[in-house]
C-alpha positions in Angstrom: -26.8 1.3 -42.9 -24.2 3.0 -44.0 -20.5 1.2 -44.0 -18.9 2.3 -41.0 -15.8 4.6 -41.2 -12.5 2.9 -39.7 -10.3 4.9 -37.7 -7.0 5.3 -35.9 -6.0 6.9 -32.7 -2.2 7.0 -32.5 -0.9 8.1 -29.1 -3.2 6.8 -26.8 -1.8 7.2 -23.6 -3.2 11.2 -23.2 -6.2 13.0 -21.8 -6.7 14.2 -25.4 -7.0 10.4 -27.0 -9.1 9.1 -23.9 -11.7 12.1 -24.7 -11.8 11.3 -28.5 -11.8 7.6 -27.5 -15.2 8.1 -25.6 -16.4 10.4 -28.1 -15.9 8.1 -30.9 -17.4 5.2 -28.9 -20.4 7.2 -29.2 -20.5 7.7 -32.9 -22.6 6.2 -35.0 -20.6 6.0 -38.1 -17.3 5.2 -36.6 -15.4 1.9 -36.0 -12.0 2.3 -33.8 -10.0 -0.2 -35.5 -6.7 0.3 -34.2 -4.9 2.4 -31.4 -1.2 2.9 -30.9 1.2 3.8 -28.2 4.4 3.9 -27.8 4.4 2.8 -24.5 5.1 -1.1 -23.5 4.3 -2.5 -20.3 6.2 -6.3 -18.7 3.9 -7.8 -21.3 4.1 -5.7 -24.0 1.5 -3.4 -25.1 -1.2 -2.5 -22.9 -4.9 -2.5 -23.4 -6.1 0.9 -23.8 -8.4 0.0 -20.7 -5.7 -0.2 -18.5 -4.2 3.4 -19.9 -7.7 4.5 -19.5 -9.8 2.9 -16.8 -13.1 4.7 -17.7 -12.7 2.4 -20.6 -13.3 -0.4 -19.0 -15.8 -2.8 -20.4 -16.6 -0.2 -23.3 -13.5 -1.0 -25.4 -12.1 -4.5 -25.8 -9.0 -3.6 -27.7 -5.2 -3.7 -27.5 -2.8 -0.7 -27.9 0.0 -1.5 -30.8 3.0 0.0 -32.0 2.0 1.9 -34.9 2.6 0.8 -38.8 1.4 2.7 -41.0 1.0 -0.1 -44.0 -0.9 -2.2 -41.4 -3.1 0.3 -40.8 -3.8 1.2 -44.6 -4.4 -3.0 -45.2 -7.2 -2.9 -42.6 -9.1 -0.5 -44.4 -8.5 2.6 -41.8 -9.9 5.7 -44.0 -9.0 8.4 -41.0 -5.9 8.8 -38.5 -6.7 10.8 -35.3 -2.7 11.8 -34.2 -2.8 12.5 -30.5 1.1 12.9 -30.6 3.8 15.6 -29.1 4.5 18.1 -31.6 7.9 17.5 -33.5 6.6 13.7 -33.7 3.5 14.0 -35.8 5.5 15.3 -38.9 7.9 12.4 -39.0 4.7 9.7 -39.3 1.9 12.2 -41.1 3.8 11.8 -44.9 3.4 8.0 -44.7 0.1 7.6 -44.1 -1.0 10.4 -46.8 1.1 8.6 -49.1 -1.2 5.8 -48.1 -3.8 7.5 -48.9 -4.9 8.0 -45.6 -7.1 11.1 -44.4 -5.4 13.0 -41.2 -6.7 15.2 -38.1 -3.3 15.7 -36.6 -3.5 17.1 -32.7 -0.2 18.3 -32.3 1.2 21.9 -33.4 3.0 20.9 -36.1 0.7 21.4 -39.2 -0.8 24.9 -37.9 2.0 27.0 -38.9 2.4 27.5 -42.6 5.7 28.7 -42.5 8.1 26.6 -41.2 10.5 29.4 -40.6 7.7 30.7 -38.1 7.5 27.0 -36.4 11.4 26.7 -36.1 11.6 30.2 -34.6 8.7 29.6 -31.8 8.9 26.1 -31.4 12.7 25.9 -31.4 13.5 23.0 -34.2 13.3 22.8 -37.8 10.1 21.9 -40.0 10.9 18.1 -41.0 7.8 18.3 -43.6 7.4 22.0 -45.0 5.6 20.2 -48.2 2.4 19.6 -46.0 2.2 22.9 -44.4 0.8 23.6 -47.5 -1.7 20.6 -48.3 -2.7 21.3 -44.3 -6.0 23.3 -43.5 -5.9 25.1 -39.8 -9.1 22.7 -37.8 -11.4 25.4 -36.9 -14.8 24.7 -38.5 -16.5 27.9 -37.7 -13.5 29.8 -39.9 -12.4 26.8 -42.6 -15.6 24.6 -42.8 -15.7 24.6 -46.6 -11.9 23.6 -46.7 -12.1 21.2 -44.0 -14.8 19.1 -45.8 -12.0 19.1 -48.7 -9.1 18.0 -46.8 -6.9 15.4 -46.8 -4.7 16.6 -43.9 -6.6 18.7 -41.0 -4.2 20.7 -38.4 -6.5 20.5 -35.1 -6.6 24.3 -33.3 -4.5 24.6 -30.0 -6.7 25.0 -26.6 -6.2 28.8 -26.1 -6.4 29.9 -29.7 -9.7 28.8 -30.0 -11.4 31.2 -27.4 -9.2 33.9 -28.5 -9.9 33.6 -32.0 -13.9 32.5 -32.1 -14.0 35.4 -29.4 -12.6 38.2 -31.8 -13.3 36.9 -35.4 -16.7 38.8 -35.8 -15.1 42.3 -34.4 -12.1 41.6 -36.7 -14.0 40.2 -40.2 -15.8 43.9 -39.7 -13.2 46.2 -39.1 -14.9 47.4 -35.8 -11.5 47.2 -33.5 -7.9 48.2 -33.4 -5.9 44.7 -35.3 -2.5 46.0 -33.3 -3.3 46.9 -29.9 -5.0 43.2 -28.4 -4.6 41.4 -25.0 -5.6 38.4 -24.2 -5.4 36.7 -20.7 -6.1 33.3 -20.6 -6.3 30.9 -17.9 -6.6 26.6 -18.0 -7.2 23.9 -16.2 -4.1 21.5 -15.3 -5.2 18.8 -17.7 -3.9 21.5 -20.8 -0.1 20.7 -19.9 -0.9 17.3 -20.5 -0.6 13.6 -18.7 3.1 13.4 -18.2 3.9 14.8 -14.8 5.7 17.7 -14.3 7.1 19.7 -11.1 5.1 22.8 -12.3 1.7 20.7 -12.2 2.6 18.4 -9.4 0.0 19.0 -7.0 1.3 20.5 -4.4 2.9 23.1 -6.5 -0.2 24.4 -8.5 -2.8 23.2 -5.7 -4.1 26.6 -4.3 -1.9 28.7 -7.1 -2.4 30.9 -9.8 1.0 31.4 -11.7 1.5 32.8 -15.6 3.3 31.5 -18.2 5.5 31.9 -21.3 4.9 35.8 -21.2 5.5 37.1 -24.8 6.7 33.6 -25.9 3.7 31.0 -25.7 3.3 28.8 -28.8 -0.1 29.7 -29.6 0.8 33.4 -30.0 1.4 32.5 -34.0 -1.5 30.9 -34.6 -3.9 33.3 -33.2 -2.2 35.6 -35.6 -2.3 33.9 -38.6 -5.6 32.9 -38.4 -7.1 36.4 -37.5 -4.9 37.7 -40.2 -6.7 35.4 -42.5 -9.9 36.9 -41.6 -8.7 40.5 -40.9 -6.8 39.9 -45.0 -4.2 42.2 -42.8 -1.9 41.8 -39.9 -2.9 41.8 -36.7 -0.8 41.2 -33.6 -1.7 40.1 -29.9 -0.2 40.5 -27.0 -1.3 36.9 -25.2 -0.4 35.8 -21.5 -0.9 32.4 -20.3 -2.1 31.1 -16.5 -2.1 28.0 -14.7 -4.9 27.8 -12.7 -6.0 24.9 -10.2 -8.6 23.3 -11.7 -8.9 20.1 -13.4 -10.2 21.3 -17.2 -11.4 24.4 -18.6 -9.9 27.2 -20.4 -11.0 31.1 -19.7 -10.1 34.3 -21.8 -10.4 37.5 -21.1 -9.9 40.2 -24.7 -9.4 43.5 -24.5 -9.7 45.7 -27.4 -10.2 49.5 -28.8 -13.3 49.7 -31.3 -12.6 51.9 -34.1 -15.7 54.0 -33.1 -18.5 54.0 -31.0 -20.8 51.0 -30.5 -23.0 50.2 -28.2 -23.2 46.3 -26.5 -26.4 46.0 -28.1 -24.7 46.5 -31.6 -22.1 43.7 -30.7 -24.7 41.2 -29.5 -26.1 41.3 -32.8 -22.9 41.1 -35.0 -21.3 38.1 -32.9 -25.2 36.4 -32.8 -25.1 37.4 -37.2 -21.7 36.2 -37.3 -22.3 32.9 -35.7 -25.7 32.0 -36.3 -25.0 28.9 -38.1 -22.2 27.9 -35.9 -24.1 24.8 -33.6 -20.8 25.0 -30.6 -20.8 28.6 -30.6 -23.1 30.2 -27.7 -23.1 34.2 -27.5 -24.6 34.4 -23.7 -26.2 37.3 -22.4 -24.5 36.4 -18.7 -20.7 36.4 -17.5 -20.1 32.8 -18.3 -17.7 30.6 -16.2 -16.0 27.7 -17.3 -17.7 24.8 -15.7 -21.0 25.8 -18.1 -18.7 24.2 -20.9 -17.2 21.3 -18.8 -17.4 18.0 -21.0 -19.2 20.2 -23.9 -17.9 20.9 -27.4 -19.2 24.4 -27.0 -17.4 27.8 -26.6 -19.5 30.6 -24.9 -19.1 34.2 -25.9 -20.1 37.2 -24.1 -19.4 40.8 -24.6 -19.2 44.0 -22.3 -18.3 47.8 -23.0 -16.0 48.8 -20.0 -14.7 52.9 -20.5 -13.3 52.7 -24.1 -12.3 49.4 -24.6 -14.9 46.0 -25.6 -14.5 43.3 -23.1 -14.8 40.4 -24.5 -15.2 36.9 -22.6 -14.9 33.1 -23.9 -14.5 29.6 -21.9 -14.4 26.3 -23.3 -13.7 22.6 -21.5 -10.1 22.9 -23.3 -9.9 18.5 -23.5 -13.3 18.8 -25.4 -13.5 21.9 -27.6 -9.8 22.8 -26.9 -8.9 19.2 -28.4 -10.9 15.9 -28.9 -14.1 17.4 -29.3 -13.3 19.8 -32.8 -11.8 16.7 -33.8 -14.9 14.8 -34.0 -16.4 18.0 -35.2 -13.4 18.4 -38.4 -14.2 14.3 -38.7 -18.0 14.8 -39.5 -17.2 17.7 -41.9 -14.6 15.9 -43.9 -16.7 13.2 -44.3 -20.1 14.2 -45.2 -21.8 13.6 -41.4 -23.7 15.8 -39.8 -21.3 18.4 -37.7 -23.1 18.1 -34.6 -22.3 14.1 -34.6 -21.5 12.3 -31.5 -21.2 15.6 -30.0 -24.8 16.8 -28.5 
């Protein structure tokens, strides 16, 4: 039996950390060696099961303050950073200097250009040197680079549905690259666990609301990756919405084809493109967000409507959108079967 990889999870209190812990507990090649949090109660840092009661009886470990050198001394080889943007970049350099590999679930290393980061996140990037080292953690696009990466920038939740929904069309130059509209809906858990007025139950229940119209921080992330796929600039109008459900993302994407195509051609293109992608399902029916709840799948279908191609894509924002793809990236980085702990 090969030795298990010792891992640490930073920022244990959020939804993504909970889902990540649940996935890693069933991973046959992982030992959870440390869980950190900045939260403290009357008796110091809490047991992880006090933060997430679903872990009671399954993980008897106490949260602790972050100490990078202590993690290295314990033999931790990989760190999952479930931290807010702006925090990861202060911590990741020390982890890398100590030889730990990092999967960062924040937005801090997704954008290669520090000027673009400052434009969209409203603050300077404090670790620009490692932006060049980071690999964007979307296995279907950057799989070979992820295998060798020291630092993986886990992708955002919305971008995965849009990037995966468009990549085959972009790669084969079938659509107008600067005439793309993405309309996306997310469950409330996408806003995180910290209470806010707009996610307070009486505010969001029985209501649908658009937000960050033309200003959402996932826009440059989508454009960066799809421009890589195209080897040319790609521009997107992206409008996100909050809908009254716990979890899930559904994106409807409208594009203009460069030539006449049939739905049969579209399905053949997508099935060929994702033939070796175990977590992308090209489905004939109109999917719904519950089809992917609790899974690492992204379901995609296509329709022709007048002179447009309509791409419909959905995923679980907490699994495929965050923790599940983080485990998928971990598997690639350490040479395990890509589906381990995810199927």
